[in-house]
PyMOL commands that place a pseudoatom at each C-alpha (Angstrom):
pseudoatom trace, name=CA, resn=MET, resi=1, chain=A, elem=C, hetatm=0, pos=[-0.004, -0.097, -0.025]
pseudoatom trace, name=CA, resn=ALA, resi=2, chain=A, elem=C, hetatm=0, pos=[2.651, 2.569, 0.784]
pseudoatom trace, name=CA, resn=ILE, resi=3, chain=A, elem=C, hetatm=0, pos=[4.511, 1.759, -2.654]
pseudoatom trace, name=CA, resn=LEU, resi=4, chain=A, elem=C, hetatm=0, pos=[1.252, 2.476, -4.330]
pseudoatom trace, name=CA, resn=VAL, resi=5, chain=A, elem=C, hetatm=0, pos=[0.598, 5.675, -2.352]
pseudoatom trace, name=CA, resn=GLU, resi=6, chain=A, elem=C, hetatm=0, pos=[4.418, 6.677, -2.678]
pseudoatom trace, name=CA, resn=LYS, resi=7, chain=A, elem=C, hetatm=0, pos=[3.859, 6.249, -6.742]
pseudoatom trace, name=CA, resn=PHE, resi=8, chain=A, elem=C, hetatm=0, pos=[0.440, 7.272, -6.943]
pseudoatom trace, name=CA, resn=GLY, resi=9, chain=A, elem=C, hetatm=0, pos=[-0.131, 9.905, -3.748]
pseudoatom trace, name=CA, resn=GLN, resi=10, chain=A, elem=C, hetatm=0, pos=[-3.967, 10.042, -3.145]
pseudoatom trace, name=CA, resn=ILE, resi=11, chain=A, elem=C, hetatm=0, pos=[-5.243, 9.790, -6.512]
pseudoatom trace, name=CA, resn=ASP, resi=12, chain=A, elem=C, hetatm=0, pos=[-9.103, 9.993, -7.207]
pseudoatom trace, name=CA, resn=ILE, resi=13, chain=A, elem=C, hetatm=0, pos=[-9.672, 6.235, -7.642]
pseudoatom trace, name=CA, resn=TYR, resi=14, chain=A, elem=C, hetatm=0, pos=[-12.041, 7.502, -10.758]
pseudoatom trace, name=CA, resn=LEU, resi=15, chain=A, elem=C, hetatm=0, pos=[-9.501, 9.546, -12.471]
pseudoatom trace, name=CA, resn=PHE, resi=16, chain=A, elem=C, hetatm=0, pos=[-7.091, 6.533, -11.446]
pseudoatom trace, name=CA, resn=ASP, resi=17, chain=A, elem=C, hetatm=0, pos=[-9.221, 4.578, -13.801]
pseudoatom trace, name=CA, resn=GLN, resi=18, chain=A, elem=C, hetatm=0, pos=[-8.898, 6.972, -16.965]
pseudoatom trace, name=CA, resn=LEU, resi=19, chain=A, elem=C, hetatm=0, pos=[-4.964, 6.237, -16.771]
pseudoatom trace, name=CA, resn=LEU, resi=20, chain=A, elem=C, hetatm=0, pos=[-6.080, 2.396, -16.752]
pseudoatom trace, name=CA, resn=ARG, resi=21, chain=A, elem=C, hetatm=0, pos=[-7.977, 3.057, -19.895]
pseudoatom trace, name=CA, resn=GLY, resi=22, chain=A, elem=C, hetatm=0, pos=[-5.268, 4.660, -21.573]
pseudoatom trace, name=CA, resn=ARG, resi=23, chain=A, elem=C, hetatm=0, pos=[-7.077, 7.983, -21.802]
pseudoatom trace, name=CA, resn=ILE, resi=24, chain=A, elem=C, hetatm=0, pos=[-4.877, 9.969, -20.333]
pseudoatom trace, name=CA, resn=GLN, resi=25, chain=A, elem=C, hetatm=0, pos=[-1.057, 9.553, -22.574]
pseudoatom trace, name=CA, resn=PRO, resi=26, chain=A, elem=C, hetatm=0, pos=[2.429, 10.326, -22.954]
pseudoatom trace, name=CA, resn=GLY, resi=27, chain=A, elem=C, hetatm=0, pos=[2.882, 13.533, -24.269]
pseudoatom trace, name=CA, resn=MET, resi=28, chain=A, elem=C, hetatm=0, pos=[0.117, 15.171, -23.606]
pseudoatom trace, name=CA, resn=ARG, resi=29, chain=A, elem=C, hetatm=0, pos=[-0.637, 18.290, -21.943]
pseudoatom trace, name=CA, resn=ILE, resi=30, chain=A, elem=C, hetatm=0, pos=[-2.688, 18.148, -18.732]
pseudoatom trace, name=CA, resn=LEU, resi=31, chain=A, elem=C, hetatm=0, pos=[-4.047, 20.954, -16.477]
pseudoatom trace, name=CA, resn=ASP, resi=32, chain=A, elem=C, hetatm=0, pos=[-5.497, 20.143, -13.037]
pseudoatom trace, name=CA, resn=ALA, resi=33, chain=A, elem=C, hetatm=0, pos=[-8.511, 23.254, -12.820]
pseudoatom trace, name=CA, resn=GLY, resi=34, chain=A, elem=C, hetatm=0, pos=[-8.473, 23.784, -8.931]
pseudoatom trace, name=CA, resn=CYS, resi=35, chain=A, elem=C, hetatm=0, pos=[-5.661, 21.350, -8.811]
pseudoatom trace, name=CA, resn=GLY, resi=36, chain=A, elem=C, hetatm=0, pos=[-5.116, 21.789, -4.564]
pseudoatom trace, name=CA, resn=ALA, resi=37, chain=A, elem=C, hetatm=0, pos=[-1.906, 20.811, -3.490]
pseudoatom trace, name=CA, resn=GLY, resi=38, chain=A, elem=C, hetatm=0, pos=[-1.434, 18.280, -6.472]
pseudoatom trace, name=CA, resn=ARG, resi=39, chain=A, elem=C, hetatm=0, pos=[-2.722, 15.217, -4.982]
pseudoatom trace, name=CA, resn=ASN, resi=40, chain=A, elem=C, hetatm=0, pos=[-4.211, 14.224, -8.302]
pseudoatom trace, name=CA, resn=LEU, resi=41, chain=A, elem=C, hetatm=0, pos=[-0.552, 15.108, -9.960]
pseudoatom trace, name=CA, resn=THR, resi=42, chain=A, elem=C, hetatm=0, pos=[2.169, 12.890, -8.330]
pseudoatom trace, name=CA, resn=TYR, resi=43, chain=A, elem=C, hetatm=0, pos=[2.116, 10.301, -10.645]
pseudoatom trace, name=CA, resn=LEU, resi=44, chain=A, elem=C, hetatm=0, pos=[1.762, 12.357, -13.747]
pseudoatom trace, name=CA, resn=LEU, resi=45, chain=A, elem=C, hetatm=0, pos=[4.967, 14.645, -12.422]
pseudoatom trace, name=CA, resn=ARG, resi=46, chain=A, elem=C, hetatm=0, pos=[6.854, 11.370, -11.626]
pseudoatom trace, name=CA, resn=ARG, resi=47, chain=A, elem=C, hetatm=0, pos=[6.340, 10.381, -14.835]
pseudoatom trace, name=CA, resn=ALA, resi=48, chain=A, elem=C, hetatm=0, pos=[6.879, 13.774, -16.844]
pseudoatom trace, name=CA, resn=LYS, resi=49, chain=A, elem=C, hetatm=0, pos=[10.368, 13.693, -18.295]
pseudoatom trace, name=CA, resn=ASP, resi=50, chain=A, elem=C, hetatm=0, pos=[10.125, 10.059, -19.314]
pseudoatom trace, name=CA, resn=GLU, resi=51, chain=A, elem=C, hetatm=0, pos=[6.780, 10.069, -20.875]
pseudoatom trace, name=CA, resn=ARG, resi=52, chain=A, elem=C, hetatm=0, pos=[6.756, 14.027, -21.949]
pseudoatom trace, name=CA, resn=TYR, resi=53, chain=A, elem=C, hetatm=0, pos=[3.561, 14.902, -19.954]
pseudoatom trace, name=CA, resn=GLU, resi=54, chain=A, elem=C, hetatm=0, pos=[3.212, 18.879, -20.018]
pseudoatom trace, name=CA, resn=ILE, resi=55, chain=A, elem=C, hetatm=0, pos=[1.633, 19.356, -16.500]
pseudoatom trace, name=CA, resn=PHE, resi=56, chain=A, elem=C, hetatm=0, pos=[-0.231, 22.768, -15.502]
pseudoatom trace, name=CA, resn=GLY, resi=57, chain=A, elem=C, hetatm=0, pos=[-2.657, 23.413, -12.789]
pseudoatom trace, name=CA, resn=ALA, resi=58, chain=A, elem=C, hetatm=0, pos=[-4.677, 26.594, -11.206]
pseudoatom trace, name=CA, resn=ASP, resi=59, chain=A, elem=C, hetatm=0, pos=[-6.040, 27.416, -8.207]
pseudoatom trace, name=CA, resn=SER, resi=60, chain=A, elem=C, hetatm=0, pos=[-7.020, 30.406, -5.963]
pseudoatom trace, name=CA, resn=ASP, resi=61, chain=A, elem=C, hetatm=0, pos=[-5.248, 29.394, -3.057]
pseudoatom trace, name=CA, resn=PRO, resi=62, chain=A, elem=C, hetatm=0, pos=[-2.312, 30.334, -2.767]
pseudoatom trace, name=CA, resn=GLN, resi=63, chain=A, elem=C, hetatm=0, pos=[-1.219, 28.050, 0.110]
pseudoatom trace, name=CA, resn=ALA, resi=64, chain=A, elem=C, hetatm=0, pos=[-2.419, 25.382, -2.317]
pseudoatom trace, name=CA, resn=ILE, resi=65, chain=A, elem=C, hetatm=0, pos=[-0.639, 26.727, -5.502]
pseudoatom trace, name=CA, resn=ALA, resi=66, chain=A, elem=C, hetatm=0, pos=[2.851, 26.721, -3.110]
pseudoatom trace, name=CA, resn=ALA, resi=67, chain=A, elem=C, hetatm=0, pos=[2.515, 23.361, -2.113]
pseudoatom trace, name=CA, resn=VAL, resi=68, chain=A, elem=C, hetatm=0, pos=[2.052, 22.000, -5.644]
pseudoatom trace, name=CA, resn=ARG, resi=69, chain=A, elem=C, hetatm=0, pos=[5.023, 24.236, -6.918]
pseudoatom trace, name=CA, resn=HIS, resi=70, chain=A, elem=C, hetatm=0, pos=[7.226, 22.246, -4.202]
pseudoatom trace, name=CA, resn=LEU, resi=71, chain=A, elem=C, hetatm=0, pos=[5.846, 19.006, -5.360]
pseudoatom trace, name=CA, resn=SER, resi=72, chain=A, elem=C, hetatm=0, pos=[7.054, 19.854, -8.868]
pseudoatom trace, name=CA, resn=GLU, resi=73, chain=A, elem=C, hetatm=0, pos=[9.998, 21.038, -8.083]
pseudoatom trace, name=CA, resn=ALA, resi=74, chain=A, elem=C, hetatm=0, pos=[11.099, 17.314, -5.767]
pseudoatom trace, name=CA, resn=LEU, resi=75, chain=A, elem=C, hetatm=0, pos=[9.187, 15.319, -8.779]
pseudoatom trace, name=CA, resn=ALA, resi=76, chain=A, elem=C, hetatm=0, pos=[9.458, 16.990, -11.756]
pseudoatom trace, name=CA, resn=PRO, resi=77, chain=A, elem=C, hetatm=0, pos=[12.088, 20.035, -11.872]
pseudoatom trace, name=CA, resn=ASP, resi=78, chain=A, elem=C, hetatm=0, pos=[12.163, 20.472, -15.371]
pseudoatom trace, name=CA, resn=LEU, resi=79, chain=A, elem=C, hetatm=0, pos=[8.741, 21.999, -14.854]
pseudoatom trace, name=CA, resn=PRO, resi=80, chain=A, elem=C, hetatm=0, pos=[8.594, 25.435, -14.774]
pseudoatom trace, name=CA, resn=ALA, resi=81, chain=A, elem=C, hetatm=0, pos=[7.168, 27.180, -11.345]
pseudoatom trace, name=CA, resn=SER, resi=82, chain=A, elem=C, hetatm=0, pos=[4.750, 29.462, -13.735]
pseudoatom trace, name=CA, resn=ASN, resi=83, chain=A, elem=C, hetatm=0, pos=[3.204, 26.405, -14.946]
pseudoatom trace, name=CA, resn=PHE, resi=84, chain=A, elem=C, hetatm=0, pos=[1.046, 26.712, -11.943]
pseudoatom trace, name=CA, resn=ARG, resi=85, chain=A, elem=C, hetatm=0, pos=[-0.984, 29.790, -11.686]
pseudoatom trace, name=CA, resn=LEU, resi=86, chain=A, elem=C, hetatm=0, pos=[-2.793, 31.598, -8.672]
pseudoatom trace, name=CA, resn=GLU, resi=87, chain=A, elem=C, hetatm=0, pos=[-5.823, 32.467, -10.605]
pseudoatom trace, name=CA, resn=ALA, resi=88, chain=A, elem=C, hetatm=0, pos=[-10.147, 31.748, -10.549]
pseudoatom trace, name=CA, resn=ILE, resi=89, chain=A, elem=C, hetatm=0, pos=[-10.933, 28.758, -12.555]
pseudoatom trace, name=CA, resn=ASP, resi=90, chain=A, elem=C, hetatm=0, pos=[-12.942, 31.161, -14.462]
pseudoatom trace, name=CA, resn=LYS, resi=91, chain=A, elem=C, hetatm=0, pos=[-10.590, 33.699, -15.213]
pseudoatom trace, name=CA, resn=MET, resi=92, chain=A, elem=C, hetatm=0, pos=[-7.914, 31.213, -15.967]
pseudoatom trace, name=CA, resn=SER, resi=93, chain=A, elem=C, hetatm=0, pos=[-4.776, 32.843, -18.292]
pseudoatom trace, name=CA, resn=PHE, resi=94, chain=A, elem=C, hetatm=0, pos=[-4.055, 29.836, -19.993]
pseudoatom trace, name=CA, resn=PRO, resi=95, chain=A, elem=C, hetatm=0, pos=[-4.992, 30.301, -23.937]
pseudoatom trace, name=CA, resn=ASP, resi=96, chain=A, elem=C, hetatm=0, pos=[-7.889, 28.578, -25.522]
pseudoatom trace, name=CA, resn=VAL, resi=97, chain=A, elem=C, hetatm=0, pos=[-7.651, 25.140, -26.765]
pseudoatom trace, name=CA, resn=PHE, resi=98, chain=A, elem=C, hetatm=0, pos=[-4.214, 24.642, -24.582]
pseudoatom trace, name=CA, resn=ALA, resi=99, chain=A, elem=C, hetatm=0, pos=[-4.895, 21.323, -23.216]
pseudoatom trace, name=CA, resn=ASP, resi=100, chain=A, elem=C, hetatm=0, pos=[-5.491, 17.773, -23.785]
pseudoatom trace, name=CA, resn=VAL, resi=101, chain=A, elem=C, hetatm=0, pos=[-7.257, 16.829, -20.466]
pseudoatom trace, name=CA, resn=VAL, resi=102, chain=A, elem=C, hetatm=0, pos=[-8.112, 19.041, -18.047]
pseudoatom trace, name=CA, resn=LEU, resi=103, chain=A, elem=C, hetatm=0, pos=[-9.459, 17.802, -14.566]
pseudoatom trace, name=CA, resn=SER, resi=104, chain=A, elem=C, hetatm=0, pos=[-11.279, 19.260, -12.430]
pseudoatom trace, name=CA, resn=SER, resi=105, chain=A, elem=C, hetatm=0, pos=[-11.708, 17.528, -8.691]
pseudoatom trace, name=CA, resn=ALA, resi=106, chain=A, elem=C, hetatm=0, pos=[-14.049, 18.393, -6.360]
pseudoatom trace, name=CA, resn=VAL, resi=107, chain=A, elem=C, hetatm=0, pos=[-14.409, 21.888, -7.424]
pseudoatom trace, name=CA, resn=LEU, resi=108, chain=A, elem=C, hetatm=0, pos=[-17.413, 23.020, -9.120]
pseudoatom trace, name=CA, resn=HIS, resi=109, chain=A, elem=C, hetatm=0, pos=[-19.338, 22.281, -6.121]
pseudoatom trace, name=CA, resn=PHE, resi=110, chain=A, elem=C, hetatm=0, pos=[-18.019, 25.128, -4.759]
pseudoatom trace, name=CA, resn=ALA, resi=111, chain=A, elem=C, hetatm=0, pos=[-19.576, 27.377, -7.193]
pseudoatom trace, name=CA, resn=SER, resi=112, chain=A, elem=C, hetatm=0, pos=[-22.227, 30.255, -5.281]
pseudoatom trace, name=CA, resn=ASP, resi=113, chain=A, elem=C, hetatm=0, pos=[-24.984, 29.656, -7.783]
pseudoatom trace, name=CA, resn=ASP, resi=114, chain=A, elem=C, hetatm=0, pos=[-25.676, 29.247, -11.195]
pseudoatom trace, name=CA, resn=ALA, resi=115, chain=A, elem=C, hetatm=0, pos=[-23.555, 31.752, -12.888]
pseudoatom trace, name=CA, resn=HIS, resi=116, chain=A, elem=C, hetatm=0, pos=[-20.751, 30.818, -11.283]
pseudoatom trace, name=CA, resn=PHE, resi=117, chain=A, elem=C, hetatm=0, pos=[-21.044, 26.962, -12.152]
pseudoatom trace, name=CA, resn=GLU, resi=118, chain=A, elem=C, hetatm=0, pos=[-21.620, 28.080, -15.626]
pseudoatom trace, name=CA, resn=ALA, resi=119, chain=A, elem=C, hetatm=0, pos=[-18.581, 30.318, -15.483]
pseudoatom trace, name=CA, resn=MET, resi=120, chain=A, elem=C, hetatm=0, pos=[-16.077, 27.947, -14.026]
pseudoatom trace, name=CA, resn=LEU, resi=121, chain=A, elem=C, hetatm=0, pos=[-17.079, 25.076, -16.810]
pseudoatom trace, name=CA, resn=ARG, resi=122, chain=A, elem=C, hetatm=0, pos=[-16.863, 27.506, -19.692]
pseudoatom trace, name=CA, resn=GLY, resi=123, chain=A, elem=C, hetatm=0, pos=[-13.709, 28.472, -18.307]
pseudoatom trace, name=CA, resn=MET, resi=124, chain=A, elem=C, hetatm=0, pos=[-12.384, 24.805, -18.104]
pseudoatom trace, name=CA, resn=TRP, resi=125, chain=A, elem=C, hetatm=0, pos=[-14.129, 24.258, -21.767]
pseudoatom trace, name=CA, resn=ARG, resi=126, chain=A, elem=C, hetatm=0, pos=[-12.401, 27.639, -23.023]
pseudoatom trace, name=CA, resn=VAL, resi=127, chain=A, elem=C, hetatm=0, pos=[-8.933, 25.769, -22.932]
pseudoatom trace, name=CA, resn=LEU, resi=128, chain=A, elem=C, hetatm=0, pos=[-9.575, 22.197, -23.728]
pseudoatom trace, name=CA, resn=LYS, resi=129, chain=A, elem=C, hetatm=0, pos=[-8.632, 21.098, -27.063]
pseudoatom trace, name=CA, resn=PRO, resi=130, chain=A, elem=C, hetatm=0, pos=[-11.127, 19.515, -30.113]
pseudoatom trace, name=CA, resn=GLY, resi=131, chain=A, elem=C, hetatm=0, pos=[-11.068, 15.993, -29.289]
pseudoatom trace, name=CA, resn=GLY, resi=132, chain=A, elem=C, hetatm=0, pos=[-10.069, 16.648, -25.411]
pseudoatom trace, name=CA, resn=LEU, resi=133, chain=A, elem=C, hetatm=0, pos=[-10.771, 14.688, -22.555]
pseudoatom trace, name=CA, resn=LEU, resi=134, chain=A, elem=C, hetatm=0, pos=[-12.829, 16.873, -19.351]
pseudoatom trace, name=CA, resn=PHE, resi=135, chain=A, elem=C, hetatm=0, pos=[-12.742, 14.809, -16.320]
pseudoatom trace, name=CA, resn=CYS, resi=136, chain=A, elem=C, hetatm=0, pos=[-15.162, 16.312, -13.423]
pseudoatom trace, name=CA, resn=ARG, resi=137, chain=A, elem=C, hetatm=0, pos=[-16.200, 14.788, -9.751]
pseudoatom trace, name=CA, resn=LEU, resi=138, chain=A, elem=C, hetatm=0, pos=[-18.315, 16.355, -7.915]
pseudoatom trace, name=CA, resn=ALA, resi=139, chain=A, elem=C, hetatm=0, pos=[-21.119, 16.628, -5.046]
pseudoatom trace, name=CA, resn=SER, resi=140, chain=A, elem=C, hetatm=0, pos=[-24.282, 16.014, -6.575]
pseudoatom trace, name=CA, resn=SER, resi=141, chain=A, elem=C, hetatm=0, pos=[-28.121, 15.273, -5.400]
pseudoatom trace, name=CA, resn=ILE, resi=142, chain=A, elem=C, hetatm=0, pos=[-28.532, 12.090, -6.781]
pseudoatom trace, name=CA, resn=GLY, resi=143, chain=A, elem=C, hetatm=0, pos=[-29.481, 9.610, -4.380]
pseudoatom trace, name=CA, resn=MET, resi=144, chain=A, elem=C, hetatm=0, pos=[-29.694, 12.062, -1.621]
pseudoatom trace, name=CA, resn=GLU, resi=145, chain=A, elem=C, hetatm=0, pos=[-32.516, 13.752, -2.402]
pseudoatom trace, name=CA, resn=ARG, resi=146, chain=A, elem=C, hetatm=0, pos=[-34.292, 13.237, 0.905]
pseudoatom trace, name=CA, resn=GLN, resi=147, chain=A, elem=C, hetatm=0, pos=[-31.431, 14.059, 2.668]
pseudoatom trace, name=CA, resn=ILE, resi=148, chain=A, elem=C, hetatm=0, pos=[-30.383, 17.526, 1.703]
pseudoatom trace, name=CA, resn=LYS, resi=149, chain=A, elem=C, hetatm=0, pos=[-31.964, 20.798, 2.462]
pseudoatom trace, name=CA, resn=PRO, resi=150, chain=A, elem=C, hetatm=0, pos=[-32.089, 23.880, -0.132]
pseudoatom trace, name=CA, resn=ILE, resi=151, chain=A, elem=C, hetatm=0, pos=[-30.612, 27.211, 0.695]
pseudoatom trace, name=CA, resn=ALA, resi=152, chain=A, elem=C, hetatm=0, pos=[-31.157, 28.680, -2.117]
pseudoatom trace, name=CA, resn=GLY, resi=153, chain=A, elem=C, hetatm=0, pos=[-31.453, 27.609, -6.030]
pseudoatom trace, name=CA, resn=ARG, resi=154, chain=A, elem=C, hetatm=0, pos=[-29.163, 24.931, -6.340]
pseudoatom trace, name=CA, resn=ARG, resi=155, chain=A, elem=C, hetatm=0, pos=[-26.907, 25.438, -3.209]
pseudoatom trace, name=CA, resn=CYS, resi=156, chain=A, elem=C, hetatm=0, pos=[-27.870, 22.702, -0.090]
pseudoatom trace, name=CA, resn=VAL, resi=157, chain=A, elem=C, hetatm=0, pos=[-26.969, 21.450, 3.186]
pseudoatom trace, name=CA, resn=LEU, resi=158, chain=A, elem=C, hetatm=0, pos=[-25.672, 17.790, 3.131]
pseudoatom trace, name=CA, resn=PRO, resi=159, chain=A, elem=C, hetatm=0, pos=[-25.907, 16.002, 6.021]
pseudoatom trace, name=CA, resn=ASP, resi=160, chain=A, elem=C, hetatm=0, pos=[-22.185, 15.600, 6.958]
pseudoatom trace, name=CA, resn=GLY, resi=161, chain=A, elem=C, hetatm=0, pos=[-22.816, 19.617, 7.761]
pseudoatom trace, name=CA, resn=SER, resi=162, chain=A, elem=C, hetatm=0, pos=[-21.480, 20.892, 4.259]
pseudoatom trace, name=CA, resn=GLU, resi=163, chain=A, elem=C, hetatm=0, pos=[-22.460, 23.353, 1.899]
pseudoatom trace, name=CA, resn=ARG, resi=164, chain=A, elem=C, hetatm=0, pos=[-22.486, 22.658, -1.867]
pseudoatom trace, name=CA, resn=TYR, resi=165, chain=A, elem=C, hetatm=0, pos=[-23.386, 23.482, -5.288]
pseudoatom trace, name=CA, resn=LEU, resi=166, chain=A, elem=C, hetatm=0, pos=[-25.222, 20.190, -5.960]
pseudoatom trace, name=CA, resn=VAL, resi=167, chain=A, elem=C, hetatm=0, pos=[-25.828, 19.081, -9.980]
pseudoatom trace, name=CA, resn=ASP, resi=168, chain=A, elem=C, hetatm=0, pos=[-28.020, 16.383, -10.669]
pseudoatom trace, name=CA, resn=ALA, resi=169, chain=A, elem=C, hetatm=0, pos=[-28.079, 13.871, -13.272]
pseudoatom trace, name=CA, resn=ALA, resi=170, chain=A, elem=C, hetatm=0, pos=[-30.994, 15.850, -15.786]
pseudoatom trace, name=CA, resn=LEU, resi=171, chain=A, elem=C, hetatm=0, pos=[-28.812, 19.061, -15.185]
pseudoatom trace, name=CA, resn=LEU, resi=172, chain=A, elem=C, hetatm=0, pos=[-25.145, 17.087, -16.626]
pseudoatom trace, name=CA, resn=THR, resi=173, chain=A, elem=C, hetatm=0, pos=[-26.910, 15.894, -19.459]
pseudoatom trace, name=CA, resn=GLU, resi=174, chain=A, elem=C, hetatm=0, pos=[-28.144, 19.227, -20.593]
pseudoatom trace, name=CA, resn=TRP, resi=175, chain=A, elem=C, hetatm=0, pos=[-24.693, 20.690, -20.343]
pseudoatom trace, name=CA, resn=THR, resi=176, chain=A, elem=C, hetatm=0, pos=[-23.085, 17.937, -22.384]
pseudoatom trace, name=CA, resn=GLU, resi=177, chain=A, elem=C, hetatm=0, pos=[-25.796, 18.676, -24.883]
pseudoatom trace, name=CA, resn=GLN, resi=178, chain=A, elem=C, hetatm=0, pos=[-25.272, 22.833, -24.425]
pseudoatom trace, name=CA, resn=LEU, resi=179, chain=A, elem=C, hetatm=0, pos=[-21.139, 22.246, -25.008]
pseudoatom trace, name=CA, resn=GLY, resi=180, chain=A, elem=C, hetatm=0, pos=[-21.755, 20.325, -27.806]
pseudoatom trace, name=CA, resn=ALA, resi=181, chain=A, elem=C, hetatm=0, pos=[-20.210, 17.213, -25.886]
pseudoatom trace, name=CA, resn=GLN, resi=182, chain=A, elem=C, hetatm=0, pos=[-19.792, 13.589, -25.975]
pseudoatom trace, name=CA, resn=LEU, resi=183, chain=A, elem=C, hetatm=0, pos=[-20.187, 11.622, -22.499]
pseudoatom trace, name=CA, resn=ALA, resi=184, chain=A, elem=C, hetatm=0, pos=[-16.964, 9.675, -22.458]
pseudoatom trace, name=CA, resn=ASP, resi=185, chain=A, elem=C, hetatm=0, pos=[-18.266, 7.282, -19.728]
pseudoatom trace, name=CA, resn=PRO, resi=186, chain=A, elem=C, hetatm=0, pos=[-22.025, 7.122, -18.571]
pseudoatom trace, name=CA, resn=ILE, resi=187, chain=A, elem=C, hetatm=0, pos=[-22.455, 9.472, -15.491]
pseudoatom trace, name=CA, resn=LYS, resi=188, chain=A, elem=C, hetatm=0, pos=[-21.544, 7.370, -11.992]
pseudoatom trace, name=CA, resn=THR, resi=189, chain=A, elem=C, hetatm=0, pos=[-22.564, 8.200, -8.656]
pseudoatom trace, name=CA, resn=THR, resi=190, chain=A, elem=C, hetatm=0, pos=[-21.382, 7.053, -5.327]
pseudoatom trace, name=CA, resn=VAL, resi=191, chain=A, elem=C, hetatm=0, pos=[-23.293, 7.772, -2.022]
pseudoatom trace, name=CA, resn=VAL, resi=192, chain=A, elem=C, hetatm=0, pos=[-20.847, 8.032, 0.829]
pseudoatom trace, name=CA, resn=HIS, resi=193, chain=A, elem=C, hetatm=0, pos=[-22.706, 6.897, 3.981]
pseudoatom trace, name=CA, resn=ASN, resi=194, chain=A, elem=C, hetatm=0, pos=[-25.596, 9.093, 3.151]
pseudoatom trace, name=CA, resn=GLN, resi=195, chain=A, elem=C, hetatm=0, pos=[-23.723, 11.887, 4.090]
pseudoatom trace, name=CA, resn=ARG, resi=196, chain=A, elem=C, hetatm=0, pos=[-22.638, 13.246, 0.720]
pseudoatom trace, name=CA, resn=SER, resi=197, chain=A, elem=C, hetatm=0, pos=[-22.930, 12.088, -2.969]
pseudoatom trace, name=CA, resn=MET, resi=198, chain=A, elem=C, hetatm=0, pos=[-20.085, 12.443, -5.470]
pseudoatom trace, name=CA, resn=THR, resi=199, chain=A, elem=C, hetatm=0, pos=[-20.575, 12.150, -9.013]
pseudoatom trace, name=CA, resn=THR, resi=200, chain=A, elem=C, hetatm=0, pos=[-18.328, 11.370, -11.613]
pseudoatom trace, name=CA, resn=TRP, resi=201, chain=A, elem=C, hetatm=0, pos=[-19.131, 13.288, -15.028]
pseudoatom trace, name=CA, resn=VAL, resi=202, chain=A, elem=C, hetatm=0, pos=[-16.482, 12.688, -17.909]
pseudoatom trace, name=CA, resn=VAL, resi=203, chain=A, elem=C, hetatm=0, pos=[-16.801, 14.147, -21.273]
pseudoatom trace, name=CA, resn=ARG, resi=204, chain=A, elem=C, hetatm=0, pos=[-14.672, 14.664, -24.918]
pseudoatom trace, name=CA, resn=LYS, resi=205, chain=A, elem=C, hetatm=0, pos=[-14.704, 17.927, -26.789]
pseudoatom trace, name=CA, resn=LYS, resi=206, chain=A, elem=C, hetatm=0, pos=[-15.982, 16.745, -29.977]
pseudoatom trace, name=CA, resn=ALA, resi=207, chain=A, elem=C, hetatm=0, pos=[-13.055, 17.318, -32.890]
pseudoatom trace, name=CA, resn=GLN, resi=208, chain=A, elem=C, hetatm=0, pos=[-13.457, 20.202, -35.409]
for i in range(1, 208): cmd.bond("trace and resi %d" % i, "trace and resi %d" % (i + 1))
show_as sticks, trace
zoom trace
């Protein structure tokens, strides 16, 4: 177990599944939007030089960016610190059609309202190349409809006491259509001990 943690870090198990299925390939440019301290980047950073991964990240938390830069310096010293930027997801400075893969793990459910959710989502979609993959893991109301307490719009309090913007299958299906995207996988949801529900939404941008 310790060897796996050392190699892969605390990677999201559903992102690990994307790696196992070959959807994240050597030579790709990967952008972690809301990268935090880099828990989903450990393996990619370790392999950056040998497999030519280009790794980038953005987060609005200065401590998170400091931590992921430190991790990158330790595991992939050839990558510039400027690859990891202190900026909001809806205001990223990366150019259009920049990344082959955009990761969004436990980020979108911090949206304050519908407009903020859309701004973050469109910000990530903008930087994704045609044919590229968007991996999202976020809180939802799926399977928790009777346990959540609405506050305003899609903002709700979960049984674990946390406050989140909660999507559902209908909204994700609607956004898949609005973006002109294709589902790469069926929408998958895990209910965690009747305290919260986490949904995995993986879509591909149509090739031009």
